[in-house]
PyMOL CGO cylinders between C-alpha atoms (Angstrom):
from pymol import cmd
from pymol.cgo import CYLINDER

trace = [
    CYLINDER, 143.24, -142.43, -27.22, 143.19, -144.42, -30.40, 0.3, 1, 1, 1, 1, 1, 1,
    CYLINDER, 143.19, -144.42, -30.40, 140.75, -142.61, -32.68, 0.3, 1, 1, 1, 1, 1, 1,
    CYLINDER, 140.75, -142.61, -32.68, 140.05, -145.75, -34.74, 0.3, 1, 1, 1, 1, 1, 1,
    CYLINDER, 140.05, -145.75, -34.74, 138.93, -147.67, -31.64, 0.3, 1, 1, 1, 1, 1, 1,
    CYLINDER, 138.93, -147.67, -31.64, 136.67, -144.78, -30.64, 0.3, 1, 1, 1, 1, 1, 1,
    CYLINDER, 136.67, -144.78, -30.64, 135.08, -144.69, -34.10, 0.3, 1, 1, 1, 1, 1, 1,
    CYLINDER, 135.08, -144.69, -34.10, 134.44, -148.45, -34.13, 0.3, 1, 1, 1, 1, 1, 1,
    CYLINDER, 134.44, -148.45, -34.13, 133.68, -149.26, -30.49, 0.3, 1, 1, 1, 1, 1, 1,
    CYLINDER, 133.68, -149.26, -30.49, 132.87, -145.93, -28.82, 0.3, 1, 1, 1, 1, 1, 1,
    CYLINDER, 132.87, -145.93, -28.82, 134.58, -143.88, -26.13, 0.3, 1, 1, 1, 1, 1, 1,
    CYLINDER, 134.58, -143.88, -26.13, 133.66, -146.33, -23.35, 0.3, 1, 1, 1, 1, 1, 1,
    CYLINDER, 133.66, -146.33, -23.35, 135.68, -149.08, -25.02, 0.3, 1, 1, 1, 1, 1, 1,
    CYLINDER, 135.68, -149.08, -25.02, 138.80, -146.90, -24.98, 0.3, 1, 1, 1, 1, 1, 1,
    CYLINDER, 138.80, -146.90, -24.98, 138.25, -146.07, -21.31, 0.3, 1, 1, 1, 1, 1, 1,
    CYLINDER, 138.25, -146.07, -21.31, 137.97, -149.76, -20.38, 0.3, 1, 1, 1, 1, 1, 1,
    CYLINDER, 137.97, -149.76, -20.38, 140.98, -150.63, -22.53, 0.3, 1, 1, 1, 1, 1, 1,
    CYLINDER, 140.98, -150.63, -22.53, 143.08, -148.06, -20.66, 0.3, 1, 1, 1, 1, 1, 1,
    CYLINDER, 143.08, -148.06, -20.66, 141.68, -149.35, -17.36, 0.3, 1, 1, 1, 1, 1, 1,
    CYLINDER, 141.68, -149.35, -17.36, 142.68, -152.93, -18.21, 0.3, 1, 1, 1, 1, 1, 1,
    CYLINDER, 142.68, -152.93, -18.21, 146.23, -151.82, -18.96, 0.3, 1, 1, 1, 1, 1, 1,
    CYLINDER, 146.23, -151.82, -18.96, 146.46, -149.85, -15.71, 0.3, 1, 1, 1, 1, 1, 1,
    CYLINDER, 146.46, -149.85, -15.71, 144.88, -152.64, -13.64, 0.3, 1, 1, 1, 1, 1, 1,
    CYLINDER, 144.88, -152.64, -13.64, 147.41, -155.11, -15.04, 0.3, 1, 1, 1, 1, 1, 1,
    CYLINDER, 147.41, -155.11, -15.04, 150.24, -152.75, -14.02, 0.3, 1, 1, 1, 1, 1, 1,
    CYLINDER, 150.24, -152.75, -14.02, 148.67, -152.41, -10.57, 0.3, 1, 1, 1, 1, 1, 1,
    CYLINDER, 148.67, -152.41, -10.57, 148.50, -156.21, -10.28, 0.3, 1, 1, 1, 1, 1, 1,
    CYLINDER, 148.50, -156.21, -10.28, 152.24, -156.41, -10.98, 0.3, 1, 1, 1, 1, 1, 1,
    CYLINDER, 152.24, -156.41, -10.98, 152.97, -153.75, -8.35, 0.3, 1, 1, 1, 1, 1, 1,
    CYLINDER, 152.97, -153.75, -8.35, 150.82, -155.43, -5.69, 0.3, 1, 1, 1, 1, 1, 1,
    CYLINDER, 150.82, -155.43, -5.69, 152.35, -158.86, -6.30, 0.3, 1, 1, 1, 1, 1, 1,
    CYLINDER, 152.35, -158.86, -6.30, 155.80, -157.25, -6.15, 0.3, 1, 1, 1, 1, 1, 1,
    CYLINDER, 155.80, -157.25, -6.15, 154.86, -155.80, -2.75, 0.3, 1, 1, 1, 1, 1, 1,
    CYLINDER, 154.86, -155.80, -2.75, 153.81, -159.25, -1.52, 0.3, 1, 1, 1, 1, 1, 1,
    CYLINDER, 153.81, -159.25, -1.52, 157.00, -160.83, -2.87, 0.3, 1, 1, 1, 1, 1, 1,
    CYLINDER, 157.00, -160.83, -2.87, 159.05, -158.28, -0.91, 0.3, 1, 1, 1, 1, 1, 1,
    CYLINDER, 159.05, -158.28, -0.91, 157.23, -158.71, 2.40, 0.3, 1, 1, 1, 1, 1, 1,
    CYLINDER, 157.23, -158.71, 2.40, 160.44, -159.90, 4.09, 0.3, 1, 1, 1, 1, 1, 1,
    CYLINDER, 160.44, -159.90, 4.09, 162.79, -157.42, 2.39, 0.3, 1, 1, 1, 1, 1, 1,
    CYLINDER, 162.79, -157.42, 2.39, 164.20, -154.98, 4.99, 0.3, 1, 1, 1, 1, 1, 1,
    CYLINDER, 164.20, -154.98, 4.99, 163.48, -151.34, 4.14, 0.3, 1, 1, 1, 1, 1, 1,
    CYLINDER, 163.48, -151.34, 4.14, 161.13, -152.17, 1.26, 0.3, 1, 1, 1, 1, 1, 1,
    CYLINDER, 161.13, -152.17, 1.26, 158.41, -149.54, 0.78, 0.3, 1, 1, 1, 1, 1, 1,
    CYLINDER, 158.41, -149.54, 0.78, 155.03, -150.71, -0.48, 0.3, 1, 1, 1, 1, 1, 1,
    CYLINDER, 155.03, -150.71, -0.48, 153.89, -149.14, -3.79, 0.3, 1, 1, 1, 1, 1, 1,
    CYLINDER, 153.89, -149.14, -3.79, 150.52, -148.56, -5.42, 0.3, 1, 1, 1, 1, 1, 1,
    CYLINDER, 150.52, -148.56, -5.42, 148.92, -146.70, -8.33, 0.3, 1, 1, 1, 1, 1, 1,
    CYLINDER, 148.92, -146.70, -8.33, 146.40, -143.87, -8.02, 0.3, 1, 1, 1, 1, 1, 1,
    CYLINDER, 146.40, -143.87, -8.02, 143.56, -145.63, -9.83, 0.3, 1, 1, 1, 1, 1, 1,
    CYLINDER, 143.56, -145.63, -9.83, 140.73, -143.15, -9.44, 0.3, 1, 1, 1, 1, 1, 1,
    CYLINDER, 140.73, -143.15, -9.44, 142.69, -140.02, -10.43, 0.3, 1, 1, 1, 1, 1, 1,
    CYLINDER, 142.69, -140.02, -10.43, 144.14, -141.86, -13.44, 0.3, 1, 1, 1, 1, 1, 1,
    CYLINDER, 144.14, -141.86, -13.44, 140.71, -142.84, -14.79, 0.3, 1, 1, 1, 1, 1, 1,
    CYLINDER, 140.71, -142.84, -14.79, 139.37, -139.38, -14.04, 0.3, 1, 1, 1, 1, 1, 1,
    CYLINDER, 139.37, -139.38, -14.04, 142.15, -137.83, -16.13, 0.3, 1, 1, 1, 1, 1, 1,
    CYLINDER, 142.15, -137.83, -16.13, 141.27, -140.14, -19.05, 0.3, 1, 1, 1, 1, 1, 1,
    CYLINDER, 141.27, -140.14, -19.05, 137.55, -139.38, -18.82, 0.3, 1, 1, 1, 1, 1, 1,
    CYLINDER, 137.55, -139.38, -18.82, 138.12, -135.64, -18.66, 0.3, 1, 1, 1, 1, 1, 1,
    CYLINDER, 138.12, -135.64, -18.66, 140.62, -135.78, -21.52, 0.3, 1, 1, 1, 1, 1, 1,
    CYLINDER, 140.62, -135.78, -21.52, 143.52, -134.28, -19.60, 0.3, 1, 1, 1, 1, 1, 1,
    CYLINDER, 143.52, -134.28, -19.60, 146.13, -132.61, -21.77, 0.3, 1, 1, 1, 1, 1, 1,
    CYLINDER, 146.13, -132.61, -21.77, 149.42, -134.51, -21.88, 0.3, 1, 1, 1, 1, 1, 1,
    CYLINDER, 149.42, -134.51, -21.88, 152.11, -133.14, -19.59, 0.3, 1, 1, 1, 1, 1, 1,
    CYLINDER, 152.11, -133.14, -19.59, 154.70, -133.37, -22.35, 0.3, 1, 1, 1, 1, 1, 1,
    CYLINDER, 154.70, -133.37, -22.35, 154.11, -131.95, -25.79, 0.3, 1, 1, 1, 1, 1, 1,
    CYLINDER, 154.11, -131.95, -25.79, 156.14, -133.06, -28.80, 0.3, 1, 1, 1, 1, 1, 1,
    CYLINDER, 156.14, -133.06, -28.80, 158.58, -130.44, -29.99, 0.3, 1, 1, 1, 1, 1, 1,
    CYLINDER, 158.58, -130.44, -29.99, 158.39, -129.56, -33.68, 0.3, 1, 1, 1, 1, 1, 1,
    CYLINDER, 158.39, -129.56, -33.68, 161.83, -128.26, -34.64, 0.3, 1, 1, 1, 1, 1, 1,
    CYLINDER, 161.83, -128.26, -34.64, 160.89, -127.86, -38.28, 0.3, 1, 1, 1, 1, 1, 1,
    CYLINDER, 160.89, -127.86, -38.28, 157.62, -126.54, -39.73, 0.3, 1, 1, 1, 1, 1, 1,
    CYLINDER, 157.62, -126.54, -39.73, 157.62, -129.52, -42.12, 0.3, 1, 1, 1, 1, 1, 1,
    CYLINDER, 157.62, -129.52, -42.12, 157.27, -131.93, -39.18, 0.3, 1, 1, 1, 1, 1, 1,
    CYLINDER, 157.27, -131.93, -39.18, 153.85, -133.47, -38.90, 0.3, 1, 1, 1, 1, 1, 1,
    CYLINDER, 153.85, -133.47, -38.90, 152.16, -132.77, -35.56, 0.3, 1, 1, 1, 1, 1, 1,
    CYLINDER, 152.16, -132.77, -35.56, 151.22, -135.76, -33.43, 0.3, 1, 1, 1, 1, 1, 1,
    CYLINDER, 151.22, -135.76, -33.43, 147.46, -136.31, -33.92, 0.3, 1, 1, 1, 1, 1, 1,
    CYLINDER, 147.46, -136.31, -33.92, 147.30, -138.80, -31.05, 0.3, 1, 1, 1, 1, 1, 1,
    CYLINDER, 147.30, -138.80, -31.05, 148.77, -137.40, -27.86, 0.3, 1, 1, 1, 1, 1, 1,
    CYLINDER, 148.77, -137.40, -27.86, 149.91, -140.07, -25.41, 0.3, 1, 1, 1, 1, 1, 1,
    CYLINDER, 149.91, -140.07, -25.41, 147.41, -140.97, -22.70, 0.3, 1, 1, 1, 1, 1, 1,
    CYLINDER, 147.41, -140.97, -22.70, 148.26, -139.83, -19.19, 0.3, 1, 1, 1, 1, 1, 1,
    CYLINDER, 148.26, -139.83, -19.19, 150.33, -142.29, -17.20, 0.3, 1, 1, 1, 1, 1, 1,
    CYLINDER, 150.33, -142.29, -17.20, 149.15, -143.55, -13.81, 0.3, 1, 1, 1, 1, 1, 1,
    CYLINDER, 149.15, -143.55, -13.81, 151.12, -142.17, -10.87, 0.3, 1, 1, 1, 1, 1, 1,
    CYLINDER, 151.12, -142.17, -10.87, 152.94, -144.73, -8.72, 0.3, 1, 1, 1, 1, 1, 1,
    CYLINDER, 152.94, -144.73, -8.72, 153.41, -143.74, -5.09, 0.3, 1, 1, 1, 1, 1, 1,
    CYLINDER, 153.41, -143.74, -5.09, 155.19, -145.23, -2.08, 0.3, 1, 1, 1, 1, 1, 1,
    CYLINDER, 155.19, -145.23, -2.08, 153.46, -145.92, 1.21, 0.3, 1, 1, 1, 1, 1, 1,
    CYLINDER, 153.46, -145.92, 1.21, 155.87, -144.42, 3.72, 0.3, 1, 1, 1, 1, 1, 1,
    CYLINDER, 155.87, -144.42, 3.72, 154.55, -146.01, 6.91, 0.3, 1, 1, 1, 1, 1, 1,
    CYLINDER, 154.55, -146.01, 6.91, 156.71, -148.70, 8.52, 0.3, 1, 1, 1, 1, 1, 1,
    CYLINDER, 156.71, -148.70, 8.52, 155.17, -151.77, 10.11, 0.3, 1, 1, 1, 1, 1, 1,
    CYLINDER, 155.17, -151.77, 10.11, 158.20, -153.66, 11.33, 0.3, 1, 1, 1, 1, 1, 1,
    CYLINDER, 158.20, -153.66, 11.33, 161.53, -152.91, 12.99, 0.3, 1, 1, 1, 1, 1, 1,
    CYLINDER, 161.53, -152.91, 12.99, 163.23, -153.53, 9.62, 0.3, 1, 1, 1, 1, 1, 1,
    CYLINDER, 163.23, -153.53, 9.62, 161.45, -150.53, 8.01, 0.3, 1, 1, 1, 1, 1, 1,
    CYLINDER, 161.45, -150.53, 8.01, 159.33, -152.66, 5.66, 0.3, 1, 1, 1, 1, 1, 1,
    CYLINDER, 159.33, -152.66, 5.66, 155.92, -151.10, 4.92, 0.3, 1, 1, 1, 1, 1, 1,
    CYLINDER, 155.92, -151.10, 4.92, 154.18, -154.14, 3.38, 0.3, 1, 1, 1, 1, 1, 1,
    CYLINDER, 154.18, -154.14, 3.38, 151.02, -155.20, 5.23, 0.3, 1, 1, 1, 1, 1, 1,
    CYLINDER, 151.02, -155.20, 5.23, 149.96, -158.60, 3.86, 0.3, 1, 1, 1, 1, 1, 1,
    CYLINDER, 149.96, -158.60, 3.86, 146.28, -158.17, 4.75, 0.3, 1, 1, 1, 1, 1, 1,
    CYLINDER, 146.28, -158.17, 4.75, 146.16, -154.78, 3.04, 0.3, 1, 1, 1, 1, 1, 1,
    CYLINDER, 146.16, -154.78, 3.04, 147.94, -156.09, -0.07, 0.3, 1, 1, 1, 1, 1, 1,
    CYLINDER, 147.94, -156.09, -0.07, 145.59, -159.08, -0.34, 0.3, 1, 1, 1, 1, 1, 1,
    CYLINDER, 145.59, -159.08, -0.34, 142.60, -156.74, -0.05, 0.3, 1, 1, 1, 1, 1, 1,
    CYLINDER, 142.60, -156.74, -0.05, 144.01, -154.51, -2.81, 0.3, 1, 1, 1, 1, 1, 1,
    CYLINDER, 144.01, -154.51, -2.81, 144.69, -157.59, -4.95, 0.3, 1, 1, 1, 1, 1, 1,
    CYLINDER, 144.69, -157.59, -4.95, 141.08, -158.77, -4.58, 0.3, 1, 1, 1, 1, 1, 1,
    CYLINDER, 141.08, -158.77, -4.58, 139.70, -155.32, -5.36, 0.3, 1, 1, 1, 1, 1, 1,
    CYLINDER, 139.70, -155.32, -5.36, 141.97, -155.04, -8.39, 0.3, 1, 1, 1, 1, 1, 1,
    CYLINDER, 141.97, -155.04, -8.39, 140.87, -158.47, -9.65, 0.3, 1, 1, 1, 1, 1, 1,
    CYLINDER, 140.87, -158.47, -9.65, 137.19, -157.50, -9.40, 0.3, 1, 1, 1, 1, 1, 1,
    CYLINDER, 137.19, -157.50, -9.40, 137.80, -154.26, -11.32, 0.3, 1, 1, 1, 1, 1, 1,
    CYLINDER, 137.80, -154.26, -11.32, 139.80, -156.13, -13.98, 0.3, 1, 1, 1, 1, 1, 1,
    CYLINDER, 139.80, -156.13, -13.98, 137.03, -158.68, -14.38, 0.3, 1, 1, 1, 1, 1, 1,
    CYLINDER, 137.03, -158.68, -14.38, 134.36, -155.98, -14.78, 0.3, 1, 1, 1, 1, 1, 1,
    CYLINDER, 134.36, -155.98, -14.78, 136.41, -154.14, -17.41, 0.3, 1, 1, 1, 1, 1, 1,
    CYLINDER, 136.41, -154.14, -17.41, 137.11, -157.41, -19.22, 0.3, 1, 1, 1, 1, 1, 1,
    CYLINDER, 137.11, -157.41, -19.22, 133.43, -158.32, -19.26, 0.3, 1, 1, 1, 1, 1, 1,
    CYLINDER, 133.43, -158.32, -19.26, 132.52, -154.91, -20.66, 0.3, 1, 1, 1, 1, 1, 1,
    CYLINDER, 132.52, -154.91, -20.66, 134.99, -155.31, -23.53, 0.3, 1, 1, 1, 1, 1, 1,
    CYLINDER, 134.99, -155.31, -23.53, 133.85, -158.89, -24.12, 0.3, 1, 1, 1, 1, 1, 1,
    CYLINDER, 133.85, -158.89, -24.12, 130.27, -157.64, -24.23, 0.3, 1, 1, 1, 1, 1, 1,
    CYLINDER, 130.27, -157.64, -24.23, 131.19, -155.06, -26.88, 0.3, 1, 1, 1, 1, 1, 1,
    CYLINDER, 131.19, -155.06, -26.88, 132.64, -157.80, -29.09, 0.3, 1, 1, 1, 1, 1, 1,
    CYLINDER, 132.64, -157.80, -29.09, 129.59, -159.99, -28.50, 0.3, 1, 1, 1, 1, 1, 1,
    CYLINDER, 129.59, -159.99, -28.50, 127.32, -157.11, -29.56, 0.3, 1, 1, 1, 1, 1, 1,
    CYLINDER, 127.32, -157.11, -29.56, 129.35, -156.60, -32.74, 0.3, 1, 1, 1, 1, 1, 1,
    CYLINDER, 129.35, -156.60, -32.74, 129.27, -160.33, -33.51, 0.3, 1, 1, 1, 1, 1, 1,
    CYLINDER, 129.27, -160.33, -33.51, 125.50, -160.46, -32.96, 0.3, 1, 1, 1, 1, 1, 1,
    CYLINDER, 125.50, -160.46, -32.96, 124.97, -157.46, -35.22, 0.3, 1, 1, 1, 1, 1, 1,
    CYLINDER, 124.97, -157.46, -35.22, 127.10, -158.97, -37.97, 0.3, 1, 1, 1, 1, 1, 1,
    CYLINDER, 127.10, -158.97, -37.97, 125.29, -162.30, -37.71, 0.3, 1, 1, 1, 1, 1, 1,
    CYLINDER, 125.29, -162.30, -37.71, 121.94, -160.52, -38.12, 0.3, 1, 1, 1, 1, 1, 1,
    CYLINDER, 121.94, -160.52, -38.12, 123.18, -158.78, -41.26, 0.3, 1, 1, 1, 1, 1, 1,
    CYLINDER, 123.18, -158.78, -41.26, 124.07, -162.05, -42.96, 0.3, 1, 1, 1, 1, 1, 1,
    CYLINDER, 124.07, -162.05, -42.96, 121.61, -163.19, -45.61, 0.3, 1, 1, 1, 1, 1, 1,
]
cmd.load_cgo(trace, "trace")
């Protein structure tokens, strides 16, 4: 997490910022699934949204630590945030082995859009609060 953002906007802002990034990646994966609906053997993909956000909230330790080969090296003060896990749906719906279900993908796309909008509104609200506060401080 970016410590400067946390100092200025609070921990919630960082959480929603990470969520926006992950939700955008999920949007790209879902639209890729839809684009490959007629590709034989294509396996539908998705991101584990809930476990990813849970790992951010709980402050999960990074899986990979930076190696300091010299004591003069400066340690990394900002460990990388955990990355969302992409998984393949292994069920097949057609004789060609394709696992894309259009209804399911459209439902996931709608759900993802709603989550993205909520996170975006939260961040927008933070900036509105800051703007309002600054306007009140003006003489």
